[in-house]
Structure formats: structure tokens, C-alpha cells
C-alpha positions as CSV (number, residue, x, y, z in Angstrom):
1,M,-7.8,-33.4,-9.3
2,A,-9.2,-31.4,-12.9
3,N,-10.3,-34.6,-13.7
4,L,-12.4,-34.6,-10.5
5,Q,-13.6,-30.6,-10.9
6,Q,-14.4,-31.8,-14.3
7,K,-17.0,-35.0,-13.6
8,R,-17.9,-32.7,-11.1
9,L,-18.7,-30.0,-13.7
10,N,-20.5,-32.5,-16.0
11,Q,-23.2,-33.6,-13.0
12,L,-23.6,-29.9,-13.1
13,L,-24.3,-29.3,-16.2
14,K,-26.4,-32.1,-17.2
15,Q,-29.0,-30.8,-14.3
16,S,-30.1,-28.0,-17.2
17,E,-30.4,-29.7,-19.8
18,K,-33.9,-28.3,-19.8
19,G,-32.7,-25.2,-21.0
20,K,-31.8,-26.9,-24.1
21,T,-35.2,-28.2,-24.6
22,G,-36.3,-24.9,-24.2
23,K,-37.3,-24.6,-20.4
24,R,-36.4,-22.9,-17.9
25,S,-32.7,-23.6,-16.5
26,K,-32.3,-24.5,-12.3
27,F,-29.1,-25.7,-10.2
28,G,-30.9,-25.5,-6.7
29,M,-31.6,-22.0,-6.4
30,F,-29.9,-20.9,-9.4
31,T,-32.3,-20.5,-12.1
32,T,-32.1,-18.9,-15.6
33,S,-35.4,-17.3,-17.4
34,F,-36.9,-15.0,-19.9
35,S,-39.5,-12.0,-20.9
36,V,-40.6,-9.8,-22.9
37,A,-40.4,-6.1,-22.2
38,P,-42.9,-4.3,-25.0
39,S,-40.9,-1.8,-26.9
40,K,-42.9,1.1,-29.3
41,R,-39.8,1.0,-31.4
42,H,-39.3,-2.3,-31.5
43,G,-42.4,-4.8,-30.2
44,G,-39.9,-6.0,-27.5
45,T,-37.2,-6.9,-25.7
46,I,-36.5,-9.9,-24.2
47,Y,-34.4,-9.7,-21.4
48,A,-32.5,-12.1,-18.8
49,L,-33.2,-13.4,-15.7
50,L,-30.8,-14.4,-12.8
51,R,-32.1,-15.5,-9.7
52,N,-29.8,-17.0,-6.8
53,L,-31.2,-17.7,-3.7
54,N,-32.8,-13.8,-2.8
55,C,-30.2,-12.0,-4.8
56,V,-32.1,-10.9,-8.8
57,E,-30.2,-9.5,-11.8
58,R,-31.7,-8.9,-14.8
59,F,-30.5,-7.9,-18.1
60,S,-31.2,-7.0,-21.7
61,T,-30.2,-9.7,-24.1
62,G,-30.3,-7.4,-27.2
63,I,-32.4,-9.3,-28.8
64,I,-35.8,-8.7,-30.5
65,C,-39.7,-9.9,-30.1
66,S,-42.7,-8.8,-29.6
67,P,-44.8,-10.2,-27.0
68,E,-47.0,-12.4,-29.1
69,N,-44.2,-14.4,-30.6
70,F,-42.4,-15.4,-27.6
71,D,-43.5,-18.5,-25.7
72,F,-43.2,-18.1,-21.8
73,K,-44.2,-21.3,-21.4
74,T,-41.0,-23.0,-22.8
75,Q,-39.5,-19.7,-22.8
76,R,-38.3,-19.5,-26.4
77,I,-39.4,-17.6,-29.8
78,S,-41.9,-19.1,-32.7
79,N,-40.6,-20.3,-35.1
80,D,-37.3,-17.9,-34.8
81,P,-34.5,-21.6,-34.0
82,T,-31.6,-18.1,-34.8
83,K,-32.8,-16.5,-31.2
84,N,-33.4,-19.3,-29.6
85,K,-29.8,-20.2,-29.8
86,L,-28.4,-17.3,-28.8
87,L,-31.2,-17.8,-25.9
88,D,-29.8,-21.4,-25.5
89,Y,-26.0,-20.1,-25.5
90,I,-27.1,-17.2,-22.9
91,Q,-28.6,-20.1,-20.5
92,S,-25.6,-22.7,-20.7
93,Q,-22.9,-19.1,-20.1
94,A,-25.0,-18.6,-17.3
95,N,-24.8,-22.5,-16.0
96,E,-21.2,-22.9,-16.6
97,L,-20.3,-20.1,-14.6
98,Y,-22.0,-20.7,-11.9
99,A,-20.8,-24.0,-11.6
100,Q,-17.2,-22.9,-12.0
101,M,-17.8,-21.0,-8.8
102,V,-19.6,-23.5,-6.7
103,L,-16.6,-26.2,-7.8
104,T,-13.7,-23.6,-6.7
105,D,-15.2,-22.1,-3.4
106,R,-15.8,-19.1,-4.7
107,D,-18.5,-16.0,-4.2
108,I,-21.6,-16.8,-6.4
109,S,-21.9,-13.4,-8.4
110,L,-25.9,-12.7,-9.8
111,K,-23.7,-9.0,-11.5
112,V,-20.0,-11.9,-12.0
113,I,-22.1,-13.3,-14.3
114,K,-24.3,-11.5,-16.4
115,N,-21.1,-9.1,-16.7
116,A,-19.4,-12.4,-18.5
117,V,-21.9,-13.2,-20.0
118,L,-22.2,-10.2,-21.9
119,G,-19.3,-10.1,-22.0
120,T,-17.9,-6.7,-20.3
121,Q,-16.1,-9.0,-17.3
122,S,-14.4,-12.0,-17.4
123,Y,-13.2,-13.1,-14.2
124,L,-14.3,-14.6,-11.5
125,I,-14.6,-13.5,-7.7
126,P,-10.9,-14.1,-6.4
127,N,-10.6,-15.5,-3.0
128,L,-8.4,-13.8,-0.8
129,F,-5.1,-15.4,-1.6
130,E,-5.8,-14.2,-5.1
131,L,-6.8,-11.0,-4.0
132,L,-3.2,-10.5,-2.3
133,D,-0.9,-11.9,-5.7
134,A,-3.3,-9.5,-8.0
135,Y,-2.6,-6.1,-5.7
136,L,1.6,-7.3,-5.2
137,A,1.9,-7.6,-8.8
138,D,0.1,-4.4,-9.9
139,C,2.4,-2.7,-7.2
140,G,5.3,-4.5,-8.9
141,Q,4.2,-3.3,-11.8
142,R,5.0,0.8,-10.6
143,V,8.5,-0.2,-8.9
144,G,10.0,2.8,-10.3
145,V,7.1,5.1,-11.5
146,S,4.7,5.9,-8.6
147,H,6.5,3.0,-6.2
148,A,9.9,2.1,-4.0
149,H,11.9,-1.3,-4.6
150,R,12.4,-1.1,-0.6
151,T,8.0,-0.2,-0.8
152,Y,7.7,-2.9,-2.9
153,Q,9.9,-5.5,-0.3
154,R,7.4,-3.8,2.5
155,Y,4.7,-5.2,0.8
156,R,5.5,-8.6,-0.1
157,Q,6.4,-9.3,3.5
158,S,2.8,-7.9,4.7
159,N,1.1,-10.5,1.9
160,G,3.2,-13.4,3.7
161,I,1.9,-12.5,7.2
162,I,-1.3,-11.9,5.3
163,K,-1.4,-14.9,4.4
164,D,-0.5,-17.0,7.4
165,F,-2.6,-15.4,9.3
166,V,-6.1,-16.7,7.6
167,R,-4.1,-19.9,7.2
168,H,-3.3,-19.9,11.5
169,Q,-6.9,-18.3,12.1
170,Y,-9.6,-19.6,8.7
171,K,-7.4,-23.0,8.2
172,T,-8.1,-22.5,4.6
173,E,-6.4,-20.7,1.4
174,K,-9.5,-20.3,-0.3
175,L,-11.4,-17.7,2.0
176,R,-14.2,-15.6,0.3
177,L,-13.8,-11.9,0.5
178,S,-17.4,-11.9,1.2
179,D,-16.4,-14.3,4.6
180,L,-14.3,-11.2,5.7
181,K,-15.7,-8.9,8.7
182,P,-14.3,-5.9,11.3
183,I,-13.5,-8.2,13.8
184,I,-10.3,-9.9,10.6
185,A,-8.8,-6.3,12.4
186,R,-8.5,-7.6,15.7
187,Q,-7.9,-11.2,14.9
188,L,-4.8,-10.1,13.0
189,E,-3.5,-7.8,15.8
190,T,-4.3,-11.0,18.6
191,F,-1.9,-13.1,15.4
192,M,0.3,-10.8,15.1
193,V,1.3,-9.2,18.7
194,V,0.6,-12.7,20.5
195,E,1.6,-15.3,18.3
196,R,4.0,-13.7,16.7
197,R,5.5,-11.2,19.1
198,N,5.2,-8.5,16.4
199,Q,5.5,-5.1,17.4
200,Y,2.6,-3.0,17.5
201,S,3.5,-0.5,15.0
202,Y,4.1,-3.1,12.0
203,F,0.8,-4.6,13.2
204,V,-0.1,-1.0,12.1
205,K,2.2,-1.3,8.4
206,V,0.4,-4.8,8.2
207,G,-3.3,-3.9,8.9
208,E,-3.0,-0.8,7.0
209,Y,-1.7,-2.4,3.8
210,F,-4.2,-4.4,3.9
211,R,-7.0,-2.0,3.5
212,Q,-5.2,-1.1,0.9
213,V,-5.9,-4.3,-0.5
214,L,-9.4,-4.8,0.4
215,H,-9.8,-1.1,-1.6
216,Y,-8.3,-2.4,-4.4
217,A,-11.1,-5.5,-4.4
218,L,-13.6,-2.7,-3.6
219,L,-12.9,-0.8,-7.1
220,N,-12.8,-3.7,-9.0
221,E,-16.3,-4.7,-7.6
222,Y,-15.0,-7.9,-6.2
223,I,-16.9,-6.8,-2.6
224,D,-19.2,-4.2,-1.6
225,V,-18.2,-2.7,1.5
226,N,-14.7,-2.6,2.7
227,P,-14.5,-4.5,6.3
228,L,-11.3,-2.6,7.5
229,S,-12.6,1.2,5.8
230,L,-13.8,2.7,10.1
231,H,-10.9,0.4,11.6
232,K,-8.8,3.2,12.7
233,F,-4.7,1.5,13.3
234,V,-3.4,3.9,15.8
235,K,-0.1,5.0,15.1
236,R,1.3,4.9,18.9
237,R,4.3,7.5,19.6
238,K,7.4,6.1,19.9
239,P,10.3,7.9,21.8
240,I,12.2,10.4,19.5
241,E,15.9,9.2,19.8
242,Y,18.4,11.9,18.8
243,L,22.1,13.2,19.7
244,T,21.7,16.4,21.8
245,P,24.4,19.1,20.6
246,D,26.4,17.9,22.5
247,E,27.0,14.5,21.8
248,L,27.1,15.7,18.4
249,V,30.4,17.0,19.5
250,T,31.5,15.1,21.2
251,I,31.3,12.5,17.9
252,G,32.4,14.7,15.7
253,T,35.7,15.5,17.7
254,A,36.6,12.1,18.5
255,N,40.1,10.8,17.9
256,V,39.4,8.0,15.3
257,I,42.5,6.1,12.9
258,P,40.7,4.5,10.9
259,E,40.5,6.0,7.0
260,V,36.9,4.4,7.5
261,L,35.9,5.7,10.9
262,Q,37.0,8.6,10.0
263,K,35.3,9.1,6.9
264,V,32.1,7.6,8.0
265,K,32.0,10.0,11.2
266,D,32.5,12.8,8.4
267,C,29.8,11.7,6.5
268,F,27.5,11.1,9.7
269,V,27.7,14.9,11.0
270,F,27.6,16.8,7.7
271,G,23.9,14.7,7.8
272,C,23.2,16.2,11.4
273,L,23.6,19.4,9.7
274,T,21.4,19.4,6.6
275,G,18.9,16.6,7.8
276,L,19.2,14.2,4.9
277,A,19.0,10.2,4.7
278,Y,21.4,8.2,3.7
279,Q,20.0,7.8,0.3
280,D,19.6,11.0,-0.4
281,L,23.2,11.8,1.1
282,R,24.5,8.8,-0.9
283,D,23.6,9.8,-4.0
284,L,24.7,13.7,-3.2
285,S,25.8,15.7,-6.4
286,P,27.8,18.5,-7.0
287,G,24.8,19.8,-9.0
288,Q,22.5,19.9,-5.9
289,I,24.4,21.7,-3.7
290,K,23.6,26.1,-4.6
291,T,24.8,29.4,-4.3
292,L,22.8,32.3,-4.0
293,N,23.4,35.7,-4.8
294,D,24.9,36.2,-1.1
295,G,26.9,34.0,-1.3
296,Q,25.2,31.4,0.9
297,K,25.7,27.8,-0.3
298,L,22.5,24.9,0.4
299,I,21.3,22.1,-0.9
300,M,18.2,22.0,-3.1
301,L,17.1,18.6,-3.9
302,D,14.5,16.2,-4.6
303,R,14.4,13.5,-1.9
304,G,14.6,9.7,-3.1
305,K,11.3,9.0,-1.0
306,T,8.9,10.9,-1.4
307,K,10.4,13.3,-4.9
308,N,9.9,16.4,-2.4
309,Q,11.7,19.3,-2.3
310,Q,14.4,18.9,0.4
311,V,16.2,22.4,1.1
312,A,18.7,22.8,4.1
313,P,21.4,25.8,4.5
314,L,24.7,24.7,4.4
315,R,26.7,25.8,8.0
316,P,30.6,26.5,7.6
317,E,31.2,22.7,9.1
318,A,29.5,21.4,6.5
319,V,30.9,23.2,3.5
320,R,34.5,22.3,5.5
321,L,33.3,18.8,4.6
322,L,32.0,19.0,1.1
323,E,35.7,20.9,0.6
324,K,37.7,18.3,2.4
325,Y,36.4,15.5,0.1
326,K,36.0,17.1,-3.2
327,D,39.2,15.8,-5.3
328,D,38.5,11.9,-3.1
329,P,39.0,9.7,-6.0
330,Y,35.9,7.7,-5.6
331,C,33.8,10.6,-5.1
332,K,35.3,11.4,-8.2
333,A,34.1,8.7,-10.1
334,V,31.0,8.7,-9.2
335,N,29.9,12.6,-9.6
336,V,28.9,12.3,-5.5
337,C,29.9,14.4,-2.3
338,L,31.0,13.0,-0.2
339,P,31.7,9.0,0.2
340,I,29.6,7.0,1.9
341,L,30.0,3.0,2.8
342,S,26.4,1.1,2.6
343,N,23.7,1.4,4.8
344,Q,24.7,-2.1,6.2
345,R,28.3,-1.3,6.4
346,F,27.2,2.4,7.8
347,N,25.5,1.9,10.5
348,T,27.7,-1.1,12.0
349,R,30.8,1.5,11.7
350,L,28.8,4.7,13.6
351,K,28.3,1.4,16.4
352,E,31.6,1.9,16.9
353,L,32.0,5.2,16.2
354,A,29.6,5.9,19.7
355,Q,31.1,3.1,20.9
356,I,34.7,5.4,20.9
357,A,32.8,8.4,21.6
358,G,31.6,6.7,24.7
359,I,27.9,6.9,23.1
360,E,25.5,4.5,25.2
361,K,23.3,5.2,22.2
362,K,22.1,3.0,19.4
363,V,23.1,5.3,16.5
364,T,22.0,4.6,13.3
365,T,21.8,6.8,10.1
366,H,18.3,8.0,11.3
367,Y,19.0,9.6,14.6
368,M,20.5,12.6,11.2
369,R,17.3,13.9,10.8
370,R,16.2,13.8,13.7
371,T,19.6,15.3,15.0
372,Y,18.3,17.9,12.9
373,A,15.0,18.4,13.5
374,T,15.1,18.6,17.4
375,H,17.8,21.1,16.5
376,L,15.9,23.8,14.4
377,K,12.9,23.2,17.3
378,R,14.9,24.3,19.7
379,L,16.5,26.8,18.4
380,G,12.7,28.4,18.0
381,V,12.1,26.8,14.2
382,S,8.2,26.8,13.4
383,A,7.3,22.8,12.7
384,E,6.3,23.4,9.4
385,M,9.1,25.4,8.3
386,I,11.1,22.1,9.5
387,S,8.8,20.3,8.1
388,K,9.9,21.9,4.8
389,S,13.0,21.9,4.8
390,L,13.2,18.2,6.0
391,G,10.8,17.2,2.9
392,N,8.2,15.9,4.0
393,T,4.7,14.9,2.7
394,S,3.2,16.9,6.0
395,V,3.8,19.2,9.7
396,A,1.5,15.8,11.3
397,I,4.9,13.6,9.6
398,T,7.4,15.2,10.8
399,E,5.8,16.2,14.5
400,H,5.2,12.7,14.8
401,H,8.7,11.1,13.9
402,Y,11.6,13.8,13.8
403,I,10.6,16.5,16.4
404,D,11.0,15.8,20.4
405,N,9.3,18.3,22.7
406,D,12.6,17.4,25.1
407,P,11.9,18.9,28.4
408,E,14.6,22.0,28.2
409,T,12.2,22.9,25.2
410,I,8.7,22.9,26.4
411,V,10.2,24.6,30.0
412,R,11.7,27.0,27.6
413,I,8.7,28.0,25.3
414,L,6.3,27.9,28.9
415,N,8.9,30.6,30.9
416,E,8.7,32.5,27.9
417,A,5.0,32.9,28.0
418,F,5.0,33.3,31.2
419,D,7.2,35.7,31.1
420,K,5.1,37.8,28.2
421,Q,1.7,37.6,29.7
422,K,4.2,39.4,33.4
423,A,5.3,42.1,31.2
424,V,1.9,42.8,30.1
């Protein structure tokens, strides 16, 4: 394949032999020519003009030449072989880069050819697969700095889905970026929801990642417009699953014999009382437990996911659980507050615990933050304060993912409003 491409490249380059003899170089619709722009200071500067179809790119070569010494017919300078060699080099570089674009089935960009000739740009415009790999590699360098490893893994999965979609929809692995149209969002949705049977919410995540990739292309000037910039990936609100106060009490008082289940129960109840995510609950250390002047204990930490500060007061039951495991051998060895299992094992044990307690819900670690937030909402705490206590980036995230406006709360708030109106 490489030899065949080299043979085709040589054939294309032969078409530009006129450039070596001092005439305009032409590849079909692509031409390279020169002209002189008069200058009072230098007498004149030679400009190169690249043409392809209706596109034109003009730039200064930096070569000084007076208009009377430039032969417009031969496109060269009279009696100056050194500068003519520079013009030959510019033509040959432009022709070779154009030939490479044709051979590799890439977008023909006169701007890229110009920048490559001037030495300010050394790459070709990548196809979509190359762009996806480049963006993923860039994100990989940010793991541990601005990206979590879990986020990088999700990006890798999204990369694979988008590549599968392109193979399915366009039957190629060399899709040009210029061939991407806004309709691709609809096509991706059909592929994921209909062909792959993915949830719509998963399509939204992949679609938003795809838009990030194309924005990366826009920043690198591979494209002029992001075809997904105006598409709205609407996030449909899922029912928020949580434990009611009675269900939480049922789990907390459940009689479990295995020690491992007892530890899972205590850790889960502590998470529901503080709103900690699994990662922060696992890494909670004694140094993150603070005491105010009035003796009130609280948790103050920077969340592992967002690095936002989370503040949660410790109620007596939560303090009792901390005291219970203060001298636990595992906690002492690792310098943590609670002996928590791995995420997968913890969720498996939670399902056993819920079954023992007679709760017909698929209880997971996500229930901890949702139960905490919904309970605060029932107590009349504002969404803004709940968001700050959870350490979320915005109130909208808190309202969308963590707070459930259950019928009891809605009716109570409306009745309070009606009672105030009657009192007036």
C-alpha cells in the first residue's frame, strides 16, 4: 500500500514539473502562482497565490524583488538563481502537500498548505478517527490534574461508540471533518437508541462528548464551524430514588449477624446522614472532622470528583458511628474513619441488606446523597444551601439529580402558602 501511494505521489508530482522550469505549477484545479506587490521601502515583495476551485489563499514569501526584475510569464526573477530556488521550493512544497491530501483522502485546506510552507504548521487536517484519538490522548495527559481516571475511561467508551457509529453510518474509517453535518446528531441518536438499545441519557453523554471533540477541532482550526454547536442534548430527568426516613430507620435497626454486613450498614447510614459520595466516604480521614467553638462537629473536605468544598454537620448518630470505629484496626492502618469495602462489593452487600430489611428497592451507594438531599428539602432547607452542603458545582445539578419533590412536600409547601394568604 505504501509503495502504491508513493507511486501515485510521484505521478502527481510529475504534473508540477513546469514549476521547475520557471512556470506556473498546476495540479488539475490546484495552482500555485507568484506576483509582486510594490513597496516604497523595498521596491517590491513577492506574494504566493494558492488556488483550488473557488478558494484562494495569498501570502507573502518574504522575498524582495523590484517589479521590473520579475518576469510574470515565467514567474521567476531575472538573473537571480538563489531567489528562484526559493520560489521553486515553495512551489514544490505546496504541490507535495496537496498531493498528500489527495492521496490520504483528507480535506483540501489552502490555509494548512500555506502554514506548512511558512513553517508555522506541520500537520495535515486529521480525519474524524484521528481527531478522536488525538483528543483522547490530550485528555489522558490531564488525568490526575483536571480529569479523573473514571472520566477518562468514560471518554474512551464514548470514542469507541462514535467510531462504531461512523463505520455503521458512513461505511468508512476516513470520514473527513468537512463531511460532518448537523444531521449527524440525529443519526447518532438513532444508532445508539435504536441499533444499540442504549438509554437516551447515555446518548446525551456521548453526544456532549462528541461536541467537545469537535470544539477541540475548532480550536485547532481544523474546521470553521462546529456542526453540533447549536444542537441541544436535552437531559431527561429520571425519577430520583432515595430512602424515606422510615426506610432509613428500618435499615439502621435491621438485625444483621455477619460482621461485614454490620459494617456495610453503619457506613451506609453514615453516608445518608452526611451526604458523602462513596469516594469521599471511603477516603474520609480524622483530619477532615472539624469542631466548632460551640462543640458542634462537622465534616469539611474537598470532594474527590469536583474539588468543591463540602460541609456537613455531624448529627449524634453520625458521631456515635465514628466513635464506634475509632479503634478499628483497618481504620488505624489506613488512617480513615470507616471500614468501607470496594464499591462493587459494597453495592452487592447493600442489596443483601435491603432484602433483609424488607425494602424493595435496588439500593446503591447513590442513595446516600439523594436521601440526604431529599430529607433536607423536606425540612425546608433551600436548594442553594443543599447544593453547598453537597459540594455540587451548581444548584441546577442538585435539583436535577438529588432533590425529589415528593407529593407530601409539595402539598405541605402549598398549604403553608395558602394559610399565609388566609391570614392576610
